[in-house]
C-alpha positions, 0 to 999 in steps of 0.5 A: 550273134556277135559279128566282128568288125572288118578292120582291113577291108582291102586285105585277104580273108585271114587278115581282115580282122587282124589288129596287130600289123606285125602279123600281117605280111609286109606285101599287104601293108602300106609302103608309104608308112615310115618304119621309125627309128628302129634301133637308133633310139638305143644308141645314146645308152651305149655311149659309155662302154667303160661304165658297162665294164665297170658295172660288170666287174662289180657284179662279178666281184659280188660272186667271189668268196673269201679265202678259206681259213682252217683250224688245226684239226682240218689241216691235220686231216687234209695232210693225212689224206694228202700223205695217203694219196701221195704214197699209195693212191696218186689219182685224186680229185682236188677242190681248191680256192683261186681268185675268189672262186672254188675250182676242182681238178682231176689229177695225179699227185706228183710231189709236195714241195715243202720249201714253197708249200706247193703241191705239184700235180699232173693234169692231162700231162701238164704240171700244175702247182697248187698252193697248200693254203688254197686246197680245200679238199682232197678225194 
């Protein structure tokens, strides 16, 4: 029969055979043993916060997508759906591109400003202007 070696003879029964000091309550451990440097050892790595911000910006930029470019048929289809929504069924779900990301907005189409090529929509009682060049889909 295999007999376990008692590693901690002065401790209560459940801790006599424990090899990991982290599993032993601190009241049974020797108080004269120093704790070490704890988190101080990681301080040198946090000396350049600007570097972390720059790297974080690079990572975010990798997730961005280019602005979509549509052919004539797609633009015609988008205009047809817009006209139908504008005159018959104002509530819409619009998917658009902004600053490298695709976003969606549930809104009510208010009017189209042909001078600025912008679509004015109302979301939660607030007016929002969307550039027609950036609208990807209207449902």
